[in-house]
N, CA and C atoms as a LAMMPS dump frame, in Angstrom:
ITEM: TIMESTEP
0
ITEM: NUMBER OF ATOMS
579
ITEM: BOX BOUNDS ff ff ff
-5.0000000000000000e+02 5.0000000000000000e+02
-5.0000000000000000e+02 5.0000000000000000e+02
-5.0000000000000000e+02 5.0000000000000000e+02
ITEM: ATOMS id mol type element x y z
1 1 1 N 399.926 102.381 389.296
2 1 2 C 398.713 103.355 389.056
3 1 3 C 398.74 104.612 389.755
4 2 1 N 398.635 105.508 388.71
5 2 2 C 398.488 106.987 389.344
6 2 3 C 396.996 107.633 389.592
7 3 1 N 396.787 108.499 390.265
8 3 2 C 395.346 109.553 390.34
9 3 3 C 395.497 110.026 388.996
10 4 1 N 394.115 109.657 388.488
11 4 2 C 394.08 110.941 387.421
12 4 3 C 393.699 112.269 388.089
13 5 1 N 394.249 113.062 387.903
14 5 2 C 394.282 114.576 388.084
15 5 3 C 392.735 115.022 388.484
16 6 1 N 392.573 114.811 387.001
17 6 2 C 390.875 115.542 386.493
18 6 3 C 389.941 115.074 387.408
19 7 1 N 389.915 113.592 387.474
20 7 2 C 388.886 113.011 387.945
21 7 3 C 388.869 112.891 389.432
22 8 1 N 390.359 113.502 390.045
23 8 2 C 390.201 113.753 391.724
24 8 3 C 389.56 115.425 391.963
25 9 1 N 390.167 115.968 391.087
26 9 2 C 389.567 117.503 391.245
27 9 3 C 388.563 117.45 391.024
28 10 1 N 387.518 116.633 389.892
29 10 2 C 386.174 116.399 389.665
30 10 3 C 385.292 116.331 391.01
31 11 1 N 386.111 115.407 391.646
32 11 2 C 385.488 114.707 393.092
33 11 3 C 385.487 115.419 394.152
34 12 1 N 386.844 116.455 394.264
35 12 2 C 386.828 117.103 395.412
36 12 3 C 386.126 118.137 395.258
37 13 1 N 385.621 118.912 393.973
38 13 2 C 384.83 119.645 393.713
39 13 3 C 383.112 119.475 394.036
40 14 1 N 382.768 118.394 394.008
41 14 2 C 381.89 117.737 393.888
42 14 3 C 381.08 117.581 394.836
43 15 1 N 381.946 116.881 396.019
44 15 2 C 381.619 117.018 397.171
45 15 3 C 381.635 118.304 397.607
46 16 1 N 382.35 118.841 397.818
47 16 2 C 382.742 120.504 398.187
48 16 3 C 381.148 121.194 398.033
49 17 1 N 380.962 121.391 396.589
50 17 2 C 379.441 121.743 396.456
51 17 3 C 378.251 121 396.885
52 18 1 N 378.198 119.948 397.044
53 18 2 C 377.365 118.985 397.716
54 18 3 C 377.075 119.611 399.566
55 19 1 N 378.287 119.894 400.231
56 19 2 C 378.576 120.132 401.657
57 19 3 C 378.014 121.763 401.595
58 20 1 N 378.478 122.372 400.456
59 20 2 C 378.215 124.128 400.294
60 20 3 C 376.479 124.034 400.288
61 21 1 N 375.924 123.701 399.735
62 21 2 C 374.482 123.495 399.194
63 21 3 C 374.047 123.066 400.593
64 22 1 N 374.521 122.17 401.55
65 22 2 C 373.815 121.699 402.811
66 22 3 C 373.649 122.656 403.762
67 23 1 N 374.575 122.945 403.521
68 23 2 C 374.959 124.473 404.913
69 23 3 C 374.055 125.702 404.301
70 24 1 N 374.276 125.997 403.078
71 24 2 C 373.266 127.229 402.872
72 24 3 C 372.252 126.526 402.628
73 25 1 N 371.237 125.401 402.796
74 25 2 C 370.238 124.811 402.823
75 25 3 C 369.773 125.342 404.385
76 26 1 N 370.433 124.885 405.3
77 26 2 C 370.398 124.557 407.044
78 26 3 C 370.658 126.475 406.968
79 27 1 N 371.117 127.447 406.444
80 27 2 C 371.403 128.588 406.951
81 27 3 C 370.258 129.239 407.353
82 28 1 N 368.812 129.242 406.625
83 28 2 C 367.914 130.161 407.243
84 28 3 C 367.494 129.852 408.268
85 29 1 N 367.07 128.127 408.703
86 29 2 C 367.06 127.331 410.361
87 29 3 C 367.934 128.275 410.8
88 30 1 N 369.376 128.383 410.979
89 30 2 C 370.265 129.134 412.025
90 30 3 C 370.093 129.767 412.459
91 31 1 N 369.662 131.267 411.717
92 31 2 C 369.625 132.209 411.553
93 31 3 C 368.167 132.666 412.111
94 32 1 N 367.05 131.929 412.173
95 32 2 C 366.039 131.936 412.847
96 32 3 C 366.14 131.699 414.325
97 33 1 N 367.122 130.459 414.785
98 33 2 C 367.315 130.226 415.595
99 33 3 C 368.228 131.224 416.846
100 34 1 N 368.765 131.568 415.857
101 34 2 C 370.146 132.77 416.575
102 34 3 C 368.923 134.225 417.013
103 35 1 N 367.961 134.372 416.051
104 35 2 C 367.331 135.453 416.059
105 35 3 C 366.128 134.63 417.576
106 36 1 N 366.028 133.524 417.766
107 36 2 C 364.975 133.386 418.874
108 36 3 C 365.725 133.698 420.079
109 37 1 N 366.983 133.144 420.113
110 37 2 C 367.586 132.501 421.449
111 37 3 C 368.865 133.674 421.569
112 38 1 N 369.388 134.072 420.892
113 38 2 C 370.421 135.107 420.686
114 38 3 C 371.457 134.946 422.567
115 39 1 N 372.076 133.245 421.895
116 39 2 C 372.757 132.84 423.46
117 39 3 C 374.187 133.451 423.254
118 40 1 N 374.47 134.071 421.954
119 40 2 C 376.275 133.725 422.038
120 40 3 C 376.671 135.121 421.529
121 41 1 N 377.257 136.041 422.157
122 41 2 C 377.518 137.393 421.045
123 41 3 C 378.852 137.008 420.4
124 42 1 N 378.977 138.808 419.513
125 42 2 C 380.099 138.704 418.618
126 42 3 C 381.115 137.955 418.915
127 43 1 N 381.802 137.851 420.448
128 43 2 C 383.033 137.7 421.003
129 43 3 C 382.737 135.832 421.046
130 44 1 N 382.013 135.832 420.839
131 44 2 C 381.556 134.085 420.921
132 44 3 C 381.468 133.497 422.667
133 45 1 N 381.205 134.799 423.829
134 45 2 C 380.755 134.523 424.964
135 45 3 C 379.783 134.444 425.141
136 46 1 N 378.966 133.249 426.169
137 46 2 C 377.775 133.414 426.067
138 46 3 C 377.271 134.702 426.677
139 47 1 N 375.801 135.007 426.408
140 47 2 C 375.02 135.575 426.872
141 47 3 C 373.451 135.185 427.366
142 48 1 N 372.129 135.63 427.695
143 48 2 C 371.792 135.24 427.88
144 48 3 C 370.367 136.357 427.947
145 49 1 N 369.634 136.275 426.734
146 49 2 C 368.374 137.081 426.74
147 49 3 C 367.262 137.317 428.103
148 50 1 N 367.714 138.358 428.732
149 50 2 C 366.88 138.014 430.153
150 50 3 C 365.331 138.082 429.757
151 51 1 N 365.335 138.075 429.142
152 51 2 C 363.373 137.909 428.543
153 51 3 C 362.988 136.234 428.93
154 52 1 N 363.773 135.629 428.441
155 52 2 C 364.501 134.396 428.54
156 52 3 C 364.187 133.914 429.791
157 53 1 N 364.953 134.413 430.918
158 53 2 C 365.276 134.2 431.871
159 53 3 C 364.074 134.473 433.053
160 54 1 N 363.372 135.537 432.929
161 54 2 C 362.739 136.556 433.928
162 54 3 C 361.207 135.506 434.036
163 55 1 N 361.034 135.219 435.103
164 55 2 C 359.599 134.447 435.422
165 55 3 C 358.429 135.803 434.628
166 56 1 N 357.471 135.517 434.295
167 56 2 C 356.015 136.573 434.136
168 56 3 C 355.594 136.922 435.81
169 57 1 N 355.175 137.894 436.477
170 57 2 C 354.677 138.41 437.119
171 57 3 C 353.609 138.515 437.11
172 58 1 N 352.842 137.926 438.582
173 58 2 C 351.226 137.761 438.735
174 58 3 C 350.789 139.333 438.154
175 59 1 N 349.476 138.981 437.338
176 59 2 C 348.42 140.618 436.997
177 59 3 C 348.596 141.144 438.394
178 60 1 N 348.489 142.626 438.24
179 60 2 C 348.025 143.184 439.492
180 60 3 C 346.581 144.109 438.796
181 61 1 N 346.348 144.764 439.765
182 61 2 C 344.896 145.503 439.742
183 61 3 C 344.787 146.284 438.601
184 62 1 N 345.541 147.219 438.789
185 62 2 C 346.117 148.268 437.541
186 62 3 C 346.325 147.736 436.392
187 63 1 N 347.056 146.264 436.077
188 63 2 C 347.359 146.253 434.812
189 63 3 C 346.07 145.557 434.005
190 64 1 N 344.893 145.369 434.746
191 64 2 C 343.777 144.546 434.369
192 64 3 C 342.599 145.58 433.796
193 65 1 N 341.457 145.187 432.87
194 65 2 C 340.168 145.807 432.679
195 65 3 C 339.536 144.384 432.73
196 66 1 N 338.206 144.832 433.121
197 66 2 C 337.343 143.419 432.805
198 66 3 C 335.993 144.147 432.979
199 67 1 N 335.593 143.444 431.523
200 67 2 C 333.826 144.098 431.148
201 67 3 C 333.372 142.59 430.557
202 68 1 N 331.82 143.06 430.51
203 68 2 C 331.093 142.325 429.755
204 68 3 C 331.089 141.793 428.921
205 69 1 N 331.238 139.786 428.297
206 69 2 C 331.338 140.268 427.235
207 69 3 C 330.237 139.701 426.507
208 70 1 N 329.795 138.804 425.066
209 70 2 C 328.452 138.383 424.374
210 70 3 C 327.863 137.081 425.726
211 71 1 N 326.711 137.288 425.241
212 71 2 C 326.198 135.797 426.101
213 71 3 C 325.046 135.108 425.043
214 72 1 N 325.506 133.737 425.642
215 72 2 C 324.324 133.055 424.856
216 72 3 C 323.26 132.661 425.927
217 73 1 N 322.299 132.53 425.561
218 73 2 C 320.867 132.312 426.416
219 73 3 C 320.104 131.148 425.698
220 74 1 N 320.089 129.821 426.272
221 74 2 C 319.275 128.579 425.85
222 74 3 C 318.115 128.896 426.668
223 75 1 N 316.383 127.707 425.736
224 75 2 C 315.582 127.914 426.205
225 75 3 C 315.521 127.812 427.789
226 76 1 N 314.353 127.772 428.427
227 76 2 C 314.593 127.287 429.809
228 76 3 C 315.006 128.726 430.51
229 77 1 N 316.131 129.637 430.31
230 77 2 C 316.49 130.583 430.699
231 77 3 C 317.887 130.356 431.187
232 78 1 N 318.551 128.978 430.428
233 78 2 C 319.809 129.275 430.658
234 78 3 C 321.181 129.799 430.067
235 79 1 N 321.892 130.401 430.604
236 79 2 C 322.795 131.929 430.249
237 79 3 C 323.972 131.163 430.005
238 80 1 N 324.898 131.61 429.155
239 80 2 C 326.184 131.543 429.83
240 80 3 C 326.733 133.047 429.336
241 81 1 N 327.613 133.762 430.155
242 81 2 C 327.963 135.044 429.902
243 81 3 C 329.263 135.225 429.927
244 82 1 N 329.675 135.625 429.179
245 82 2 C 331.641 135.964 429.419
246 82 3 C 332.099 137.208 429.497
247 83 1 N 332.749 136.773 430.325
248 83 2 C 333.539 138.196 430.967
249 83 3 C 335.124 138.236 430.55
250 84 1 N 335.935 139.744 429.681
251 84 2 C 336.608 139.595 429.064
252 84 3 C 337.408 140.212 429.89
253 85 1 N 338.786 139.591 430.327
254 85 2 C 340.153 140.346 430.96
255 85 3 C 340.548 141.072 430.159
256 86 1 N 341.667 142.161 430.061
257 86 2 C 342.257 142.852 429.281
258 86 3 C 343.309 143.332 429.599
259 87 1 N 344.402 143.08 429.445
260 87 2 C 346.274 143.44 429.798
261 87 3 C 346.036 145.157 429.424
262 88 1 N 346.084 146.053 430.602
263 88 2 C 346.431 147.119 429.79
264 88 3 C 347.641 147.622 430.138
265 89 1 N 348.706 147.178 430.887
266 89 2 C 349.766 147.344 430.577
267 89 3 C 351.29 147.081 429.727
268 90 1 N 351.968 147.097 430.262
269 90 2 C 353.37 147.492 429.071
270 90 3 C 353.964 146.444 429.051
271 91 1 N 353.698 145.17 430.25
272 91 2 C 354.671 144.3 430.656
273 91 3 C 353.357 142.929 430.698
274 92 1 N 354.23 141.7 430.114
275 92 2 C 353.016 140.526 430.675
276 92 3 C 353.025 140.094 432.018
277 93 1 N 351.666 139.402 432.185
278 93 2 C 351.471 139.19 433.466
279 93 3 C 350.747 138.01 433.448
280 94 1 N 350.411 136.812 434.533
281 94 2 C 350.026 135.71 434.843
282 94 3 C 348.643 135.762 435.713
283 95 1 N 347.695 135.183 435.296
284 95 2 C 346.92 134.456 435.969
285 95 3 C 346.361 133.408 436.114
286 96 1 N 345.542 133.077 437.031
287 96 2 C 345.488 131.771 437.601
288 96 3 C 344.1 131.255 437.802
289 97 1 N 343.695 129.75 437.877
290 97 2 C 342.586 129.303 438.237
291 97 3 C 341.358 130.16 438.064
292 98 1 N 340.798 129.685 438.816
293 98 2 C 338.92 130.118 438.962
294 98 3 C 338.844 132.194 439.794
295 99 1 N 338.266 132.558 439.116
296 99 2 C 337.619 133.777 439.633
297 99 3 C 336.413 133.764 440.182
298 100 1 N 336.434 134.468 441.581
299 100 2 C 335.306 134.391 442.363
300 100 3 C 334.117 135.832 441.868
301 101 1 N 333.09 134.885 441.933
302 101 2 C 332.126 136.142 441.415
303 101 3 C 331.322 136.111 442.358
304 102 1 N 330.415 137.347 442.76
305 102 2 C 328.967 137.322 443.47
306 102 3 C 328.567 138.32 443.159
307 103 1 N 327.701 138.252 443.204
308 103 2 C 325.972 139.499 443.005
309 103 3 C 325.923 139.649 444.334
310 104 1 N 325.677 141.247 444.127
311 104 2 C 325.659 142.073 445.26
312 104 3 C 324.301 143.179 444.723
313 105 1 N 323.613 142.781 446.186
314 105 2 C 322.085 143.581 445.829
315 105 3 C 322.501 145.16 446.083
316 106 1 N 321.802 146 446.023
317 106 2 C 321.611 147.843 446.206
318 106 3 C 322.546 148.228 447.404
319 107 1 N 322.58 147.324 448.107
320 107 2 C 322.969 147.915 448.889
321 107 3 C 324.261 147.443 449.249
322 108 1 N 324.878 146.718 448.629
323 108 2 C 326.361 145.874 448.65
324 108 3 C 326.257 144.873 449.178
325 109 1 N 325.324 144.198 449.377
326 109 2 C 325.327 143.204 450.332
327 109 3 C 325.662 141.428 449.12
328 110 1 N 326.389 140.845 449.857
329 110 2 C 326.236 139.663 449.225
330 110 3 C 324.681 138.574 448.838
331 111 1 N 324.841 138.722 447.789
332 111 2 C 323.34 137.893 447.571
333 111 3 C 323.212 136.083 446.991
334 112 1 N 324.371 136.193 446.46
335 112 2 C 324.952 135.026 445.619
336 112 3 C 326.295 134.656 445.487
337 113 1 N 326.764 133.432 445.575
338 113 2 C 327.991 133.518 445.22
339 113 3 C 328.372 132.266 443.887
340 114 1 N 329.021 132.663 443.244
341 114 2 C 329.348 130.936 441.775
342 114 3 C 330.414 130.366 442.561
343 115 1 N 329.994 129.462 442.256
344 115 2 C 330.884 128.035 442.376
345 115 3 C 332.064 127.788 441.397
346 116 1 N 332.95 126.951 441.417
347 116 2 C 333.639 126.495 440.289
348 116 3 C 333.067 125.564 439.358
349 117 1 N 333.471 125.938 438.236
350 117 2 C 332.607 124.963 437.126
351 117 3 C 333.624 123.741 436.817
352 118 1 N 333.551 122.152 437.011
353 118 2 C 334.705 121.535 437.023
354 118 3 C 334.302 120.624 435.524
355 119 1 N 333.665 121.183 434.937
356 119 2 C 333.08 120.622 433.941
357 119 3 C 334.587 120.818 432.872
358 120 1 N 335.371 120.411 433.031
359 120 2 C 336.167 120.284 432.309
360 120 3 C 337.452 121.146 431.591
361 121 1 N 337.236 122.52 432.292
362 121 2 C 338.272 123.445 431.86
363 121 3 C 339.46 123.302 433.334
364 122 1 N 340.667 123.298 432.853
365 122 2 C 341.9 123.147 433.86
366 122 3 C 342.193 124.371 434.161
367 123 1 N 342.678 124.317 435.663
368 123 2 C 342.916 126.065 436.427
369 123 3 C 344.039 126.129 435.679
370 124 1 N 344.885 126.326 434.867
371 124 2 C 345.887 126.579 434.408
372 124 3 C 346.287 127.727 434.404
373 125 1 N 347.577 128.188 434.401
374 125 2 C 348.226 129.611 434.397
375 125 3 C 348.153 130.041 432.91
376 126 1 N 347.592 131.161 432.882
377 126 2 C 346.876 131.598 431.448
378 126 3 C 348.574 133.396 432.177
379 127 1 N 349.361 133.509 430.821
380 127 2 C 349.665 134.554 430.598
381 127 3 C 349.274 135.275 429.757
382 128 1 N 349.153 136.95 430.369
383 128 2 C 348.365 137.849 428.901
384 128 3 C 349.553 138.763 428.698
385 129 1 N 349.356 138.084 427.542
386 129 2 C 350.526 139.774 426.999
387 129 3 C 350.036 140.757 426.762
388 130 1 N 350.753 142.268 427.048
389 130 2 C 350.343 143.666 426.947
390 130 3 C 349.259 143.582 425.445
391 131 1 N 348.254 144.165 426.028
392 131 2 C 346.846 144.44 424.981
393 131 3 C 346.4 143.214 424.756
394 132 1 N 346.437 141.866 425.71
395 132 2 C 345.439 140.92 425.006
396 132 3 C 344.695 140.254 426.017
397 133 1 N 343.933 139.146 425.425
398 133 2 C 342.802 139.449 426.586
399 133 3 C 342.588 137.901 427.179
400 134 1 N 342.241 137.36 428.188
401 134 2 C 341.473 136.293 428.474
402 134 3 C 340.355 136.424 428.637
403 135 1 N 339.528 135.361 429.181
404 135 2 C 337.982 135.6 429.456
405 135 3 C 338.074 133.799 430.019
406 136 1 N 336.904 134.472 430.652
407 136 2 C 336.271 133.158 431.468
408 136 3 C 334.44 133.387 431.426
409 137 1 N 333.983 132.396 431.736
410 137 2 C 332.22 132.336 431.577
411 137 3 C 331.548 132.084 432.921
412 138 1 N 330.755 132.561 433.328
413 138 2 C 329.936 132.593 434.358
414 138 3 C 328.488 131.762 433.341
415 139 1 N 327.992 130.737 434.191
416 139 2 C 326.525 129.894 433.798
417 139 3 C 325.522 129.768 434.817
418 140 1 N 324.361 129.928 434.512
419 140 2 C 323.176 130.295 435.225
420 140 3 C 322.036 130.093 434.572
421 141 1 N 321.002 129.685 435.558
422 141 2 C 319.875 129.847 435.068
423 141 3 C 318.95 131.072 435.574
424 142 1 N 318.376 131.763 434.703
425 142 2 C 317.839 133.197 435.394
426 142 3 C 316.594 132.934 435.868
427 143 1 N 315.66 131.861 435.495
428 143 2 C 314.457 131.459 435.853
429 143 3 C 314.338 130.458 437.079
430 144 1 N 313.488 130.57 437.821
431 144 2 C 313.659 129.349 438.937
432 144 3 C 312.283 127.698 438.202
433 145 1 N 313.305 126.905 437.845
434 145 2 C 311.952 125.475 437.713
435 145 3 C 311.469 126.22 436.313
436 146 1 N 310.055 125.483 436.168
437 146 2 C 310.013 126.208 434.897
438 146 3 C 308.6 127.319 434.967
439 147 1 N 309.012 127.92 436.234
440 147 2 C 308.324 129.251 435.837
441 147 3 C 308.087 130.27 435.292
442 148 1 N 309.283 130.435 434.599
443 148 2 C 310.213 131.939 434.196
444 148 3 C 309.804 133.171 435.106
445 149 1 N 309.814 133.051 436.789
446 149 2 C 310.138 133.994 437.084
447 149 3 C 311.489 133.981 437.431
448 150 1 N 312.627 135.033 437.704
449 150 2 C 313.038 135.386 438.142
450 150 3 C 312.974 135.951 439.604
451 151 1 N 313.878 135.455 440.357
452 151 2 C 313.802 135.517 441.816
453 151 3 C 314.262 136.745 442.628
454 152 1 N 315.136 137.267 442.09
455 152 2 C 316.462 138.288 442.368
456 152 3 C 316.863 138.711 441.376
457 153 1 N 317.325 140.61 441.425
458 153 2 C 317.92 141.125 440.319
459 153 3 C 319.288 141.873 441.009
460 154 1 N 320.136 140.837 440.839
461 154 2 C 321.452 141.555 441.222
462 154 3 C 321.561 143.374 440.371
463 155 1 N 322.133 144.054 441.552
464 155 2 C 322.418 145.675 441.546
465 155 3 C 324.169 145.88 439.935
466 156 1 N 324.714 144.635 441.169
467 156 2 C 326.484 144.721 440.979
468 156 3 C 326.849 143.325 440.713
469 157 1 N 328.022 143.182 439.875
470 157 2 C 329.161 141.719 440.12
471 157 3 C 330.397 141.857 440.852
472 158 1 N 330.624 141.507 442.091
473 158 2 C 331.945 141.269 442.203
474 158 3 C 332.621 140.459 441.672
475 159 1 N 333.752 140.649 441.257
476 159 2 C 334.908 139.83 440.552
477 159 3 C 336.004 139.606 440.992
478 160 1 N 336.776 138.778 441.866
479 160 2 C 338.235 139.12 442.734
480 160 3 C 338.667 137.843 441.901
481 161 1 N 340.089 138.242 441.273
482 161 2 C 340.501 137.02 440.845
483 161 3 C 342.441 136.883 441.613
484 162 1 N 342.207 135.502 441.25
485 162 2 C 343.629 135.017 442.457
486 162 3 C 344.912 135.726 442.098
487 163 1 N 345.538 136.516 443.231
488 163 2 C 346.862 136.807 443.326
489 163 3 C 346.589 138.731 443.266
490 164 1 N 344.99 138.949 442.379
491 164 2 C 344.679 140.196 442.757
492 164 3 C 344.439 140.965 444.073
493 165 1 N 344.758 141.724 444.767
494 165 2 C 344.227 142.608 445.892
495 165 3 C 342.945 142.83 446.049
496 166 1 N 342.846 144.072 444.934
497 166 2 C 341.44 144.251 444.998
498 166 3 C 340.203 144.046 443.973
499 167 1 N 339.628 143.642 444.256
500 167 2 C 337.963 143.046 443.276
501 167 3 C 337.616 144.085 442.098
502 168 1 N 337.538 143.291 441.356
503 168 2 C 336.66 144.396 440.242
504 168 3 C 334.888 144.728 440.584
505 169 1 N 334.235 145.473 440.222
506 169 2 C 332.813 145.427 440.698
507 169 3 C 332.337 146.532 439.338
508 170 1 N 330.574 145.626 438.933
509 170 2 C 330.591 145.699 437.537
510 170 3 C 328.772 146.109 437.764
511 171 1 N 328.308 146.414 437.288
512 171 2 C 327.206 146.471 436.815
513 171 3 C 326.43 145.993 436.803
514 172 1 N 325.481 145.215 437.685
515 172 2 C 324.708 143.646 437.012
516 172 3 C 323.743 143.426 436.541
517 173 1 N 322.754 143.681 436.918
518 173 2 C 321.7 143.813 436.392
519 173 3 C 321.232 142.377 435.943
520 174 1 N 321.807 140.955 436.701
521 174 2 C 321.757 139.408 436.498
522 174 3 C 320.64 139.188 437.276
523 175 1 N 319.929 138.844 436.454
524 175 2 C 318.775 137.845 437.439
525 175 3 C 318.868 136.107 437.4
526 176 1 N 319.007 135.858 438.734
527 176 2 C 318.873 134.546 439.184
528 176 3 C 318.177 134.255 440.261
529 177 1 N 317.749 132.699 440.634
530 177 2 C 317.152 132.334 441.805
531 177 3 C 318.134 131.785 442.869
532 178 1 N 317.982 131.677 444.164
533 178 2 C 318.997 131.108 445.13
534 178 3 C 319.511 129.808 444.982
535 179 1 N 318.368 129.008 444.46
536 179 2 C 318.444 127.795 444.352
537 179 3 C 318.977 127.439 442.71
538 180 1 N 319.192 127.827 442.218
539 180 2 C 319.772 127.86 440.413
540 180 3 C 321.665 127.617 440.434
541 181 1 N 321.742 127.173 439.553
542 181 2 C 323.235 126.767 439.227
543 181 3 C 323.489 128.205 438.766
544 182 1 N 324.689 128.258 439.637
545 182 2 C 325.171 129.636 439.317
546 182 3 C 327.142 129.315 439.322
547 183 1 N 327.52 129.206 438.256
548 183 2 C 328.963 128.608 438.164
549 183 3 C 329.833 129.595 437.141
550 184 1 N 331.298 129.295 437.869
551 184 2 C 332.09 130.111 436.434
552 184 3 C 333.044 128.73 436.373
553 185 1 N 333.342 129.51 435.155
554 185 2 C 334.776 128.372 434.308
555 185 3 C 336.36 129.194 434.851
556 186 1 N 337.323 128.343 434.718
557 186 2 C 338.508 128.776 434.816
558 186 3 C 339.141 130.066 434.076
559 187 1 N 339.866 130.436 434.071
560 187 2 C 340.562 131.655 433.326
561 187 3 C 340.444 131.287 432.321
562 188 1 N 340.978 131.375 430.445
563 188 2 C 341.279 130.864 429.57
564 188 3 C 341.792 131.977 428.973
565 189 1 N 342.996 132.129 427.988
566 189 2 C 344.026 133.128 427.226
567 189 3 C 343.116 132.736 425.917
568 190 1 N 343.462 134.136 425.429
569 190 2 C 342.728 134.49 423.938
570 190 3 C 341.02 134.905 424.205
571 191 1 N 340.643 135.369 422.954
572 191 2 C 339.225 135.975 422.929
573 191 3 C 337.907 134.854 423.439
574 192 1 N 337.227 135.538 423.841
575 192 2 C 336.058 134.06 424.48
576 192 3 C 336.089 133.747 422.914
577 193 1 N 335.415 132.645 423.074
578 193 2 C 334.72 131.906 421.893
579 193 3 C 333.513 131.637 421.963
């Protein structure tokens, strides 16, 4: 029995077309992977993208700005005040943990220190890309008990970030009492929610 050349040729062409179509379908994915990783140069030798192998450095004081963001106030004087941290440098940097927040009086003396709010926020490392933001929240009671009287008003707020050598000092104008809750959340990536 002889192979019929036209049938054999049609089978080879059919399988070739199927193989070509499957290669063409996977080409956009291969191009995307090549753009993302770029691990092989034109000569076929391996090369590494330095952005993939470099660790992100900790943020320095001059890389960042901090400002007060929006606040939410509930009945009874409970306030949630967000502080927004922005990376103003030209490279990504890393922040982690909880900020230290201290209320200062007019003479610069510490009058109240925030505690860590362990209510579910993890203290994970946060990478801030250039021009991007992170944030944390200060939760506190403005009044003592049910009196609706504030005990003292802070002139300034000192914020110290982990691994950042010099603190930030902002105008305060925050009122609270010595025994009231006064806690900060961990630093979060992105814009405040």
